[in-house]
C-alpha positions in Angstrom: 172.4 182.6 84.9 171.7 182.6 88.8 169.9 186.1 90.0 169.3 187.4 93.2 166.7 189.8 94.6 167.6 192.5 96.9 165.2 195.3 98.8 166.3 198.4 99.0 164.8 201.2 101.3 166.4 204.7 100.9 165.4 207.7 102.2 167.0 211.2 101.6 168.9 212.7 104.2 167.3 215.5 105.9 170.1 218.1 105.7 170.1 217.6 101.7 168.8 221.4 100.5 165.6 221.4 98.5 167.5 223.1 95.4 169.9 219.9 95.1 167.1 217.3 96.0 164.7 219.3 93.1 167.9 218.7 90.5 168.8 215.3 91.0 165.4 213.5 91.4 164.4 214.4 87.8 167.6 212.5 87.1 167.0 209.6 89.9 163.6 208.8 88.2 165.4 208.9 84.5 168.3 206.3 86.1 165.5 204.0 87.5 163.5 204.0 84.1 166.8 202.9 82.7 167.1 200.0 85.2 163.4 199.2 84.6 164.5 198.9 80.6 167.5 196.9 81.6 165.3 194.3 83.8 167.6 195.1 86.6 165.0 197.1 88.8 161.6 195.1 89.4 159.7 197.2 91.8 159.6 200.9 93.0 157.5 202.4 95.6 157.8 205.6 96.9 157.1 205.9 100.6 154.4 207.8 101.7 155.0 210.8 104.0 158.7 210.2 103.8 161.2 211.5 100.9 162.5 208.4 100.5 161.4 204.9 98.2 161.8 201.1 98.0 163.2 199.0 95.4 163.5 195.6 94.5 166.3 194.8 92.3 167.2 191.9 90.7 171.3 191.4 90.3 173.4 188.5 89.4 176.4 189.8 91.1 177.8 191.9 94.0 179.8 193.9 91.7 176.3 194.6 89.7 174.4 195.4 93.3 176.9 197.7 93.6 176.9 199.7 90.3 173.4 199.6 90.8 173.7 201.6 94.1 176.8 203.8 93.2 175.5 204.8 90.1 172.2 206.4 91.3 172.0 210.2 91.2 171.1 210.5 94.5 173.9 208.3 95.7 175.7 210.9 98.3 172.3 212.0 99.3 170.5 209.2 100.6 170.8 206.4 103.4 170.2 202.9 102.5 169.3 199.7 104.0 169.8 196.7 101.9 168.2 193.3 102.4 169.0 190.2 100.2 165.6 188.5 99.5 164.1 184.8 98.6 160.9 183.3 97.7 158.3 182.1 100.1 159.1 178.3 98.9 162.8 178.4 99.3 162.3 179.9 103.2 159.6 176.9 103.7 162.0 174.4 102.4 164.9 175.7 104.4 162.8 175.6 107.4 161.5 172.3 106.8 165.0 170.7 106.4 166.1 172.4 109.7 163.1 170.8 111.6 163.6 167.4 110.3 164.9 164.9 112.9 
């Protein structure tokens, strides 16, 4: 099975009331624990000085990526940027092929 990694940067919208955020954040942490156990969430980091996080997820389909994002308890309260990732070795191979005469 081929999998792809995606970088997800998500930030809580400024207009989200602190009371709502305080109720949803523990649910999000529990959700991330579940994803880690399933091996779908590889890395999670909090963005210092911001109400946001950086995730690297490993999925085998766009459907799985959509499900991971859509089931996040903070789905409606966050803005997200999503980037597909590749390894340095794969990138280097592609560049070498591109530069060959």
